[in-house]
N, C-alpha and C positions, 0 to 999 in steps of 0.2 A: 807042184805046190805054190811056186811063186806066183803064177798067173792069177789064180783067185785072190790072193791077198793084195796083188797089185790093184785089181779091179775093185775090191773093197774100199782100199785106201783112196782110189780115186774117186769113188762115189762119195764117200765121207767128206772128202775135201770140197767137191762140187757143191754139196749141201750147204757146207759151212760158208763157201764163198757166195752162194746166193742169198743165205740169210744175212750176212754181214753187208753185202750189197743193198739189200731191202732196206736194211735198217738205216743205212748212211744217206739213202736217196728217198726216204719216206718225209714227206711234207707235213709238218706240224699243223693241228688245227688252228684254223684263225678264228679268235674269239669273236670278232664281229659278224662273221659268217655264220658261227654257231647260235650266236643269239638271235639270228635272224631265220635261219633254215633248221636248226636242231642240230643234232650229233649225227651227221651222216659221214661214213666211212670213205676216205680218198680214192677216187675213181668209182665211187658208187653212182649209176645213174638212176635218175628219177624224173619221170615224165611231168615237169614243170607247166603249170598253166594248161591243161589240155582243153579246157573250155573255150580258149580263144578262137577255135576255129569251127566248133560245132554248129549244125543248124539246128534251129529251134523246133523244127516241124520236119515231116516226111513229106514227100510229094503226094501220097495219099492221105494225109491226115484231113480229118473233117472238122468243120466249124464246131460242131458239137462237142468234139474232144477236147477243145481248148481249154474249157474251165478246169478239167482235170489236170491237164499239164501245167496251166498257170498255178494251180495250188501247191503242185510240188516245187515249183520254183520259188514260189512264195515262202513256203516252209524252210526250204534251205537259206534264203535271203534273211529270214527273222532269225534264224539260227545264228548266223554271222553278226547280226546286230546284238546278239546277247540278251540276258534275261535282266531286264531293270524292275525297278519296284511297281511300275504299272505297264500295262500293255501300250502299244503304239496305236492307239485309238481315241477316237473323239470322246470328250467327257464336257460336263459343265465345271468351269474353272472359274476362279475368283480373279477379278480385275478392278482396277480403280483408275480413274482419269486424274492425272498430275496437273495439266496446265493446257492453255490454249493460246496459240499466238499466230500472227500472219507473217508469211515469208511468200516471197514472188507473187503476190496476189491471192495467195490461197491460204485458207484455214487449216492449220495443223494443230492436232491433239494428240499429246503425249500420254500413253497409256503405260501402267505397270501390271503384269498379270502374273498370275502363278504357272510354272511349268509342273513341278512335282515337288511334294513336301515342302523344305523351306527353300527351294530353287524358284526364283522368280526372274522375269527379264522385263525389258521395256520396248515399247514400240511405238513410231510415229504414224498416225492415220492423217491423211491428207484428203480434205474433202474436194470433189469437183469444183471447177472454176465456177460453173452455173448451178450450183447445188440449191435444190428447192427444199426449205426447211421440213415439209411434210411428206417429201417424196423419199424413194428408195433408188439406191444405186447400185451397181455391179462393182464388186470388190475384187482388187489383185493383189497378191503378195509380192513385194518388191525386196529381193534378198541381197544384201550387201557381200562382198566378197572377201579375201583375206586383207583386212585393214585395221588390225588392232583394236585400239580404243575409239576409233572412229565409229565402229559397228554400223547401226542402222542409218547415220547420216550419209554413208556411201551411197545410198540408193535415193537420196532427196536433195542432190545438189541444185545449182543453178541450170534452169532450162538450157538446152544446148551443149551442155557438157555430156561426156560420153556415156556415163553409167546412172544419169539422173531419171531413170525410170519412174520412180514414185511421184517426181515433179511433173515430167511431162505427159504421164497418163492421166493425171489428176486434171491436167489442163485440157485433155482429151473427153472428159466426161466420166472417168471412173474414181472410185474411192481407192486410194491406195494405203497399204498396211505395211511398213517397214520394220521388222522386228530386230532385236539384236539377237544373233545367234550365241550360243553359248559358247564362252570363250572369247567374245569381242564385246566392245561397248561397255555398257553398264554392268554387265557381267563381271568385268574384271577391274571394277573400281577396288582400288587398294591390294591388289594381287597381280598376278599374271596368268595368261593362258595355260602355262605349262604346269604351274602350281595348282590352278583350278582344276585341270584335267586329272592331275595326279590324286588330289583329294577326292574327285568324284569317283575313281575307279579304286581308291581305297575302301570309300564306304559301301560302294555298289560293284563288287569284284567280278560279278558275271555280267557287267553291262559293258557298253562302249561309248566312245566320244561320239560315234556317228549316231547312236541311239539317243543321246540327250540333245542333239543338234535338231533330229528328225520331230522328238517330242516338243521342242520349243516352235517349231512350224505348224505341227499339229494344233497345239494350245492356241496359237496365234489364230487359226480358222475357228477354234472353240470361241474365241473372243468376239469375232466378227458375226458368229452365229448368235449373238446375244445381243448386238445392236440394233435398235429399231429402224435405223436408216439404211441398213445394208441389205440389199437384195439376197434371199437365201437360196441354196440349192446349186449354185454354179459359180466357182470361183476360179480365177487364174493365178499363173505365178510367173516370175520373170527374174533372172539373176545372171550374173557374169562370173566366171571362174568358180570359186567356192560357192558362190551364190546360184550358178548354172547347176553345178553338181548336186547340191543340196536340193534345188528345186526339183531336178528330175528324180531324185530318191524318194523325195516327199511326194510326188504326183504318183510314183509307181505304189504307194502304201496308202494313199488317202484319196477315196473315189470321189472326194467333193472337190478337188481341182478338176475342172473340166477342160481346161485349154492351158498349156505350158509353153514357155519359151527359154530352154536352157541354152546359155550362150557359153562357149568354150567349157562346156560342163562335162564331155563325154571323153573318157580315157581309160580304156581295159586295163587292168591290173596285169595282165600278161605283158604288157608293152610299156607303161609309164613307170619308170624306176623312180620317179620323183613321190609316187605314192609310197614307195618304201622309205625314202630318205627323210620326208617330213612327216614323223610321227606315225606311220603306218600300222605298227603295232598297237599303240593307243586307239587309233580310229576304230578299228574292229578287233580286238584281241581274240576273239573265239575265231575269226576267220584267219587270222595269222599263225594260230597254233594248229589249225588243220594243215596249213601249208607246210609248217614244220614237220609234221607228222608225216604227210604222204606226197608234198609236193603239188597237191592239187586244191585249188580255191574252191569254196563251196558254190560260188556263182561269178559270173563276169557281167560287164555293163550291158551287152546286148539283150540280157535276160531282165534287167532292169527296166529297160526301154521297152521291152515286149509286155511287161506288166502293165503298163500304161494303155495299151489298146484297148479299146479302138478309140481313146479319147484324143482330140487334137494335139499334136506336138510338133512345134517347129524348133529345129535345132539351128542354131548360129554358130559357125566354126570357121576356122581359118586354117591355111595350109602352110602357114609360117609361125606358128605358135612354138616361142621359146620353152613353153613349160609343159609341152608334149612333144615328146621324140619321135613319136610315130603316129602322125595325124592320119594316115593311111588305114591304121587299125581302128581309128574310131569311125571313120566312114563306113568300114566294112562292118562294125557293131550297129550302127544305124540300119544298114542295109540287110543285115540278117533279120532284125526287128521288124523291117518293114514287111518282111514276109508274113508275119503274123496278121498286121493290118489288111493286107491282100486276103488272107484265109478269112478273116472277119466281115470283108465286104466293104471296108473303109480305107482304100489305098490312098486318097486324098487328104485323110487325117494325120499323115506323117509327112514332113517336109524338111529340106536340109536349104540353107543358104550358105554357101561357101565363098568366102572373101579372102583378100589378102591383107587385111588390115592389122593382123596381130592380134593379140590377147586383148581384145576391146570389141565396142559396138560405136561405130561411126554414125552420123545422121542418117544416112540412107539404109543403112541396116536396121537402126532402130525403128524408123518408119515403117518398114517392111513389117516388123514384129509387131508393132501397135496394131496394123491392118489385120494381123491373124487375129488378135484379140476382136477386134470389131467384126470380123466374119463369125466367130464362133461364141462370143459371148454378148456382146452389145445386141446384135440382131435378133439372136435367139430369145433375148430377154425382154423384148418389146410385145 
């Protein structure tokens, strides 16, 4: 009789010991991680970012099948951008000319234009150096980077400076249009980027910071469409860093962009932690809510690039970027999207210039980019 009692006592003791040990060694939830990823149990495995390595097409995918594939990708992307007060589509918007002035031998025209509801932005249009009063010229959006209150001024600096795309392209015969992205330049007069975005999401809780920035660029093209001296039907875009990323996303959803040059604008959500550290939740709340729920983003950047096909895209990227911890992932994303260009019979419409000059664009790199526009915008417009 003693043996069963001893075994029962040993069993109870073991169970109690395991329970106590687990209680003592359990790791409390980290509030910061909970805010980012949701309420996940300790030790629970979730497949984070499985889109990072998928192929966009199969070896036997046919070109006529791509439109249906593209539509599915676009639906997921638009879901991540959220539901704003209007669709991310062209419209006839209000705008007004504020002033004209000369700088670097070029005519600058400042415009104020409506984005949505009471939200307006400003932009500087620069006329070509040899502009003919009765003529029409091709226009290129030149998009500033992360630069606070400087905004649009970041794209129209002195010729010869590393990001003065608006000035240099005007010297080469283009009209350039440099808008203030929402959260920068004139949009934060009397406030801050953080407060402006918080107020936006309070008013439009289902929208996103990326959504309003994209609409700002769409409405910029809407203004150009209404100017009599702009050649319609084919626009370009170029920007560095934030400007490169927004230029890429804009080209993906606005077919009026015929050729684009994003510089240091490709970084997969799967590998760039800075996307999480700098306002990732506000950038696309719907996207991050999905990641919290199941660890899976609704899309990644190779799909954004693929949405641009078959339109010409030149990517400027560096292998020593302090803001992109895994540049190999960026190159892989471009390579994945390149397969779609091959599928559509336009392999020459996607190109990459890789340099070692860091998060910037030096003289030779910019000249290469400008010739890309000459190839696909100027020559086709004559």
